[in-house]
Structures are given as structure tokens and as C-alpha cells.
C-alpha positions in Angstrom: -10.4 6.0 16.6 -12.4 5.5 13.5 -15.7 6.1 15.2 -14.9 9.8 15.3 -14.7 10.0 11.5 -18.3 11.1 11.8 -16.9 14.6 12.1 -15.9 16.3 8.9 -13.0 14.5 7.3 -11.7 14.5 3.7 -8.8 14.3 1.3 -8.5 17.5 -0.8 -6.1 19.1 -3.2 -4.9 22.6 -2.7 -3.6 24.6 -5.6 -1.0 27.1 -4.5 0.8 29.9 -6.1 4.4 28.9 -6.9 7.6 30.1 -8.4 7.5 27.1 -10.9 7.1 27.6 -14.6 3.4 27.1 -14.3 3.1 29.5 -11.4 1.2 26.9 -9.4 1.8 23.8 -7.4 -0.5 21.2 -5.9 -0.7 19.9 -2.3 -2.6 16.8 -1.2 -4.2 17.3 2.3 -6.0 15.0 4.7 -8.1 16.8 7.3 -10.5 15.9 10.1 -12.5 18.6 11.8 -14.1 18.3 15.2 -15.7 20.7 17.7 -13.2 22.6 19.8 -14.4 20.7 22.9 -12.6 17.6 21.4 -9.2 19.2 21.3 -7.6 16.4 23.4 -9.0 13.8 20.9 -7.6 15.8 18.0 -4.2 16.2 19.6 -4.2 12.5 20.3 -4.5 11.8 16.5 -1.1 13.6 16.0 0.4 11.3 18.7 -1.3 8.1 17.4 -0.3 8.6 13.7 3.0 10.3 14.6 2.4 12.9 11.8 0.3 15.9 11.0 -0.7 18.7 13.3 -3.7 20.2 15.1 -4.8 23.6 13.9 -7.2 25.6 16.1 -9.4 27.8 14.0 -9.6 31.4 15.4 -13.1 32.7 15.9 -14.5 29.3 15.1 -15.8 26.5 17.3 -13.7 23.8 15.7 -10.2 22.6 15.0 -8.6 20.3 12.5 -6.1 17.4 12.4 -4.2 18.1 9.2 -1.6 16.0 7.3 0.1 17.6 4.3 3.4 15.7 4.0 3.1 13.4 1.0 5.1 10.5 2.5 3.0 10.7 5.7 -0.2 10.6 3.6 0.9 7.6 1.5 2.7 5.6 4.2 0.6 6.3 7.2 -2.9 7.7 6.5 -3.8 5.9 3.3 -2.2 2.7 4.7 -4.4 3.0 7.8 -7.6 3.3 5.6 -6.5 0.3 3.5 -6.0 -1.8 6.6 -9.4 -0.6 7.9 -11.1 -1.6 4.7 -9.5 -5.1 4.8 -10.7 -5.5 8.4 -14.2 -4.5 7.5 -14.3 -7.0 4.6 -13.1 -9.7 7.0 -15.8 -8.8 9.5 -18.5 -8.8 6.8 -17.4 -12.2 5.6 -17.5 -13.6 9.1 -20.9 -12.2 9.8 -22.2 -13.5 6.5 -21.1 -17.0 7.4 -22.7 -16.7 10.8 -26.0 -15.8 9.2 -25.9 -18.8 6.9 
């Protein structure tokens, strides 16, 4: 799964017009874009993470896996990257010991 992060992926903050006192609200977004030929892969991210959605971009040759629900971002997406980081650190330590 993570190998495909070579596509365009990011966390971003949208500032939206709102009926609040300030007239604006913020929305945290996680997005991964891939060429439209990879639609099956992108749809599989929705199934794998059990959150988000696939958005096809009209008149463009790409689509995006998008997660905007705050609880999904914190409990699923960020947690996934934290676990991935821990795994990478463990692999690095093992490889360092093997080289010694």
C-alpha cells in the first residue's frame, strides 16, 4: 500500500465560508492523487481504510482518495502513518545491527 505514496499525497487545511461568528471554518483533509488508470487501487484505499471516498476529477486524468472526517483522520489515517514510522525505525535498527 505505502509504495503508492509516490503519487501526490498530502495533508491540507481548507478554509471554508461558514455561518459562524467569524464567517469561516477550517477542515483538515488527507488526499492521495493517482492517474485515472489506477481507479481500482484508489477505490481499494476506501475499502482498506474503511473511510474516505474516491473522487474522479472531471476533464482530468487523475482521481483522489480523500478523507475529511476528523475522527477518521486522527484514529485511522494518522495512526496508520505512526505505525508505519515505528516499523521503519525497527527495520532501520535491525539493518544497522546486521551491518555492524
